[in-house]
GUPAZA-345736 format. One record per residue: y, z, x of N, C-alpha, C in turn; residue in three letters; residue number from 0. Coordinates in pm, whole numbers, plus 50000, padded with zeros to 5 digits. Example, Ala and Ser with C-alpha at 12.3 -4.5 7.8 and 13.67 -1.06 7.14 Angstrom:
2
nv,nw,nu,cav,caw,cau,cv,cw,cu,type,seq
49431,50780,51319,49550,50780,51230,49670,50780,51320,ALA,0
49775,50708,51285,49894,50714,51367,50003,50787,51290,SER,1
% end
This chain:
179
nv,nw,nu,cav,caw,cau,cv,cw,cu,type,seq
28712,27590,78956,28738,27668,78838,28723,27582,78712,MET,0
28785,27463,78713,28776,27374,78598,28632,27326,78580,ILE,1
28563,27301,78692,28425,27256,78684,28336,27364,78623,TRP,2
28364,27488,78655,28287,27599,78596,28310,27606,78445,ASN,3
28436,27588,78406,28469,27591,78264,28401,27475,78191,LEU,4
28404,27355,78246,28338,27240,78185,28186,27260,78178,LEU,5
28128,27316,78283,27984,27343,78282,27950,27445,78174,ALA,6
28032,27549,78161,28010,27651,78059,28019,27590,77918,TYR,7
28120,27506,77894,28135,27441,77764,28015,27350,77737,VAL,8
27971,27276,77837,27857,27186,77819,27731,27265,77785,ALA,9
27710,27378,77852,27592,27460,77826,27597,27518,77684,VAL,10
27715,27548,77634,27728,27604,77499,27726,27496,77390,CYS,11
27789,27385,77414,27807,27282,77312,27684,27192,77298,VAL,12
27621,27154,77406,27510,27059,77401,27395,27110,77314,VAL,13
27346,27234,77329,27237,27279,77240,27278,27281,77092,PRO,14
27400,27322,77065,27447,27323,76926,27449,27181,76871,VAL,15
27498,27087,76949,27503,26947,76904,27362,26892,76884,ALA,16
27269,26925,76970,27131,26877,76956,27069,26933,76829,VAL,17
27086,27063,76804,27030,27123,76682,27097,27067,76558,PHE,18
27227,27043,76564,27297,26986,76449,27245,26845,76420,TRP,19
27231,26763,76523,27181,26627,76506,27037,26627,76454,LEU,20
26953,26714,76508,26815,26723,76460,26812,26764,76313,ALA,21
26897,26857,76276,26904,26898,76136,26949,26786,76045,GLY,22
27047,26710,76089,27095,26597,76008,26987,26490,75993,ARG,23
26912,26463,76099,26805,26364,76091,26692,26411,76000,LEU,24
26670,26541,75994,26567,26595,75906,26618,26611,75763,MET,25
26748,26593,75743,26802,26600,75608,26859,26736,75572,GLY,26
26886,26821,75669,26942,26953,75641,27094,26945,75640,LEU,27
27150,26930,75522,27295,26918,75511,27356,27051,75470,LYS,28
27283,27127,75393,27332,27256,75347,27218,27357,75359,ARG,29
27250,27486,75354,27147,27587,75379,27037,27594,75273,PRO,30
27059,27537,75157,26956,27536,75053,26940,27394,75004,PHE,31
26830,27369,74938,26810,27236,74883,26780,27249,74736,SER,32
26793,27139,74666,26767,27139,74524,26893,27116,74444,GLY,33
26877,27107,74314,26991,27079,74228,27092,27193,74228,PRO,34
27217,27156,74224,27325,27255,74220,27371,27283,74078,THR,35
27332,27195,73986,27380,27209,73849,27503,27124,73823,GLY,36
27556,27067,73926,27672,26978,73913,27623,26836,73940,ARG,37
27628,26756,73836,27565,26623,73841,27618,26538,73955,ALA,38
27750,26536,73977,27804,26448,74080,27764,26494,74220,TRP,39
27761,26625,74245,27718,26675,74376,27571,26646,74399,LEU,40
27489,26660,74294,27347,26627,74307,27328,26479,74335,ASP,41
27409,26395,74271,27401,26251,74293,27444,26216,74436,ALA,42
27547,26282,74484,27592,26261,74622,27482,26301,74720,GLU,43
27417,26412,74692,27308,26458,74776,27191,26359,74773,ASP,44
27160,26305,74655,27052,26206,74644,27083,26082,74726,ALA,45
27208,26036,74723,27246,25919,74803,27232,25950,74951,PHE,46
27281,26067,74993,27273,26103,75134,27128,26113,75181,ASP,47
27040,26169,75099,26899,26176,75135,26839,26035,75149,ARG,48
26873,25947,75056,26822,25809,75061,26873,25737,75186,ALA,49
27001,25756,75220,27057,25691,75340,26990,25743,75466,ARG,50
26969,25875,75473,26902,25931,75591,26759,25879,75602,ARG,51
26692,25866,75489,26556,25813,75490,26555,25669,75542,ARG,52
26654,25588,75496,26665,25451,75548,26693,25453,75698,HIS,53
26780,25542,75743,26813,25548,75885,26690,25584,75968,GLN,54
26606,25675,75918,26482,25708,75990,26389,25588,75993,ARG,55
26376,25517,75881,26291,25396,75878,26345,25291,75973,HIS,56
26478,25275,75977,26540,25176,76065,26516,25212,76211,HIS,57
26531,25340,76244,26508,25383,76382,26364,25357,76423,LEU,58
26269,25388,76335,26128,25362,76365,26103,25213,76382,ALA,59
26163,25131,76297,26145,24986,76306,26203,24932,76436,ALA,60
26319,24982,76477,26380,24937,76603,26294,24979,76721,VAL,61
26242,25102,76718,26158,25148,76828,26028,25068,76837,LEU,62
25979,25019,76724,25860,24934,76723,25896,24786,76740,HIS,63
26024,24758,76760,26076,24623,76778,26045,24533,76658,ARG,64
26058,24590,76537,26035,24515,76414,26142,24547,76310,GLN,65
26270,24537,76343,26372,24573,76243,26371,24482,76121,PRO,66
26316,24362,76135,26311,24268,76022,26215,24314,75914,HIS,67
26123,24406,75945,26026,24450,75844,26090,24531,75733,ARG,68
26215,24574,75750,26284,24649,75646,26360,24560,75549,LEU,69
26369,24431,75579,26444,24340,75492,26381,24336,75354,ASP,70
26466,24333,75253,26421,24324,75115,26365,24185,75090,LEU,71
26237,24173,75051,26181,24041,75024,26251,23975,74907,PRO,72
26265,23845,74914,26328,23773,74804,26225,23683,74737,THR,73
26249,23657,74611,26159,23572,74534,26159,23430,74590,LEU,74
26271,23385,74642,26280,23250,74696,26191,23232,74819,LYS,75
26167,23343,74893,26077,23335,75008,25932,23324,74963,GLU,76
25900,23383,74848,25762,23388,74799,25728,23265,74718,VAL,77
25818,23225,74630,25791,23113,74539,25877,22993,74577,ALA,78
25813,22883,74602,25887,22762,74632,25926,22689,74505,THR,79
25877,22737,74392,25909,22675,74264,26045,22722,74216,LEU,80
26098,22654,74119,26221,22700,74057,26193,22823,73973,GLY,81
26296,22897,73939,26279,23018,73860,26271,22982,73712,LEU,82
26160,22925,73673,26137,22884,73535,26029,22974,73478,VAL,83
26054,23029,73361,25953,23115,73302,25988,23154,73161,GLY,84
25903,23239,73105,25921,23289,72970,25969,23433,72976,LEU,85
26083,23461,72913,26138,23596,72913,26080,23674,72797,ARG,86
26045,23799,72823,25991,23881,72716,26101,23912,72615,SER,87
26071,23903,72487,26174,23926,72385,26213,24073,72372,PRO,88
26132,24162,72425,26162,24304,72414,26155,24367,72552,ARG,89
26211,24485,72562,26203,24552,72691,26071,24625,72702,GLU,90
26020,24631,72824,25894,24698,72852,25914,24795,72969,VAL,91
25828,24894,72978,25831,24987,73091,25744,24928,73202,GLU,92
25801,24916,73320,25722,24866,73434,25718,24974,73542,ILE,93
25608,24983,73616,25599,25082,73724,25695,25046,73838,PRO,94
25768,25145,73886,25861,25120,73997,25789,25078,74124,LEU,95
25666,25123,74143,25593,25088,74266,25559,24939,74273,ARG,96
25562,24870,74159,25530,24727,74157,25653,24638,74176,GLU,97
25770,24699,74188,25892,24623,74219,25897,24610,74371,ILE,98
25882,24488,74419,25868,24467,74564,25985,24393,74628,VAL,99
26076,24340,74549,26184,24263,74609,26292,24229,74510,GLY,100
26376,24137,74551,26488,24093,74468,26490,23941,74464,ALA,101
26554,23888,74365,26565,23743,74353,26657,23690,74463,VAL,102
26766,23760,74488,26869,23710,74578,26886,23789,74708,ASP,103
26814,23898,74725,26828,23978,74847,26926,24091,74834,GLY,104
27000,24099,74724,27094,24209,74694,27202,24225,74801,ALA,105
27241,24117,74863,27348,24118,74964,27324,24216,75077,ASP,106
27199,24247,75106,27167,24338,75215,27202,24482,75188,GLY,107
27227,24519,75063,27263,24657,75031,27144,24751,75031,LYS,108
27023,24697,75016,26903,24779,75008,26794,24723,75099,PHE,109
26706,24814,75146,26592,24769,75224,26472,24749,75131,ASP,110
26356,24723,75187,26239,24692,75104,26192,24809,75020,ARG,111
26235,24930,75049,26204,25047,74967,26317,25081,74870,ASP,112
26413,24991,74857,26532,25010,74775,26609,25135,74817,PHE,113
26616,25158,74948,26701,25262,75004,26832,25196,75045,LEU,114
26946,25261,75019,27075,25200,75055,27089,25185,75206,PRO,115
27132,25069,75250,27145,25042,75393,27281,25079,75449,THR,116
27381,25096,75363,27514,25133,75409,27590,25202,75295,ASP,117
27715,25229,75318,27796,25304,75223,27848,25222,75105,GLU,118
27829,25089,75107,27883,25006,75000,27830,25044,74862,ARG,119
27710,25098,74856,27646,25128,74728,27669,25271,74679,SER,120
27738,25353,74756,27748,25495,74725,27800,25522,74584,ARG,121
27914,25466,74549,27977,25499,74420,27887,25460,74304,TRP,122
27836,25338,74306,27751,25290,74195,27621,25369,74189,ARG,123
27559,25396,74302,27436,25474,74309,27459,25613,74250,PHE,124
27564,25681,74291,27592,25815,74241,27622,25814,74092,GLN,125
27691,25711,74046,27721,25700,73903,27591,25689,73822,GLU,126
27497,25610,73870,27371,25591,73797,27285,25717,73804,ILE,127
27278,25783,73919,27202,25907,73929,27260,26012,73835,VAL,128
27392,26021,73829,27457,26115,73738,27419,26085,73593,THR,129
27423,25959,73556,27388,25919,73419,27242,25952,73388,ALA,130
27152,25926,73483,27010,25955,73462,26987,26105,73448,LEU,131
27053,26185,73530,27036,26331,73523,27093,26387,73393,ARG,132
27195,26323,73340,27253,26370,73214,27180,26315,73093,GLN,133
27079,26231,73115,26998,26179,73006,27059,26062,72932,GLY,134
27162,25999,72989,27222,25882,72924,27131,25761,72939,ARG,135
27128,25680,72835,27047,25558,72838,27120,25450,72918,ALA,136
27045,25382,73002,27100,25271,73080,27036,25142,73030,LEU,137
27106,25031,73043,27046,24904,73000,26924,24871,73086,PRO,138
26829,24798,73029,26710,24761,73108,26746,24666,73221,PRO,139
26668,24672,73326,26690,24581,73438,26630,24445,73403,ILE,140
26667,24344,73478,26613,24208,73461,26525,24179,73583,GLU,141
26399,24142,73557,26307,24113,73666,26229,23986,73640,VAL,142
26180,23925,73747,26086,23814,73741,25951,23869,73788,TYR,143
25844,23823,73725,25710,23867,73761,25633,23749,73820,ARG,144
25578,23770,73939,25498,23669,74006,25383,23738,74078,LEU,145
25262,23696,74049,25141,23752,74111,25132,23904,74094,HIS,146
25175,23955,73979,25165,24098,73952,25273,24183,74015,GLY,147
25368,24120,74082,25479,24193,74144,25609,24154,74077,HIS,148
25705,24245,74082,25834,24222,74016,25944,24206,74120,TYR,149
26038,24115,74088,26153,24087,74173,26278,24105,74087,TYR,150
26369,24190,74131,26486,24227,74052,26593,24119,74061,VAL,151
26645,24079,73944,26760,23988,73945,26886,24063,73904,SER,152
26873,24167,73822,26987,24251,73783,26936,24393,73768,ASP,153
26997,24486,73842,26958,24626,73830,26912,24689,73960,GLY,154
26955,24635,74074,26915,24687,74204,26951,24835,74219,HIS,155
27073,24872,74179,27117,25012,74191,27037,25103,74099,HIS,156
27002,25054,73979,26923,25135,73887,26784,25160,73944,ARG,157
26725,25059,74009,26594,25078,74072,26605,25178,74186,VAL,158
26708,25165,74269,26726,25257,74382,26745,25400,74333,ALA,159
26825,25419,74229,26849,25553,74176,26723,25611,74115,ALA,160
26649,25531,74040,26525,25580,73978,26423,25618,74085,ALA,161
26415,25540,74192,26322,25575,74300,26367,25701,74371,ARG,162
26498,25719,74389,26549,25839,74454,26518,25964,74372,ALA,163
26514,25949,74241,26482,26062,74152,26331,26073,74127,LEU,164
26253,25991,74196,26107,25993,74187,26056,25963,74046,ARG,165
26124,25871,73979,26077,25825,73848,25953,25739,73869,GLU,166
25869,25729,73768,25747,25649,73775,25768,25507,73724,GLU,167
25854,25492,73621,25872,25360,73559,26017,25341,73518,SER,168
26048,25217,73478,26184,25183,73438,26176,25075,73330,ILE,169
26272,25077,73239,26278,24977,73133,26328,24845,73192,ALA,170
26263,24735,73148,26298,24604,73204,26272,24493,73105,ALA,171
26350,24386,73121,26321,24259,73057,26252,24175,73162,HIS,172
26131,24130,73132,26048,24060,73230,26043,23912,73199,VAL,173
26065,23830,73299,26046,23687,73289,25925,23650,73373,THR,174
25823,23596,73307,25702,23553,73377,25728,23416,73440,GLU,175
25700,23402,73568,25718,23275,73636,25597,23187,73601,ILE,176
25625,23069,73550,25518,22977,73515,25476,22897,73638,LEU,177
25351,22872,73648,25298,22796,73763,25279,22652,73723,ARG,178
% end
């Protein structure tokens, strides 16, 4: 009798759990998508989408036995020279697609696509997305430029939020690395 009840529960619960998990992996958190009109809820949704995207990338990397390919490149790995250069006196707009890494690795908070790797960045990420959606001006990020690519020294969360909102460029103070 108990075995029949357990079998019945398993037959009912397992398909629901599978569909729920598949929906979560595809990013279906609510029955509709898009902005709600409430900045903080939209920012929370943007963070959740970015985290799920990172989780899918991580799962693919693990299945291909290359989890290290998601690590955020650091400038110290690329340049053996010291960080000596000329800083631009004014801020400039730089394309987000040319930002390829960080100076220090950002404490492992982001992967190479500037997607959040864990929950540590949630509050700051949501705060920046909310500010961007409300049209508030944010300070420019600080980057180093080497071989046409940019490495972030200050502004990792701003880059992640701008990429999550599909922005094309971001204001930055650029320091050219001298050879």
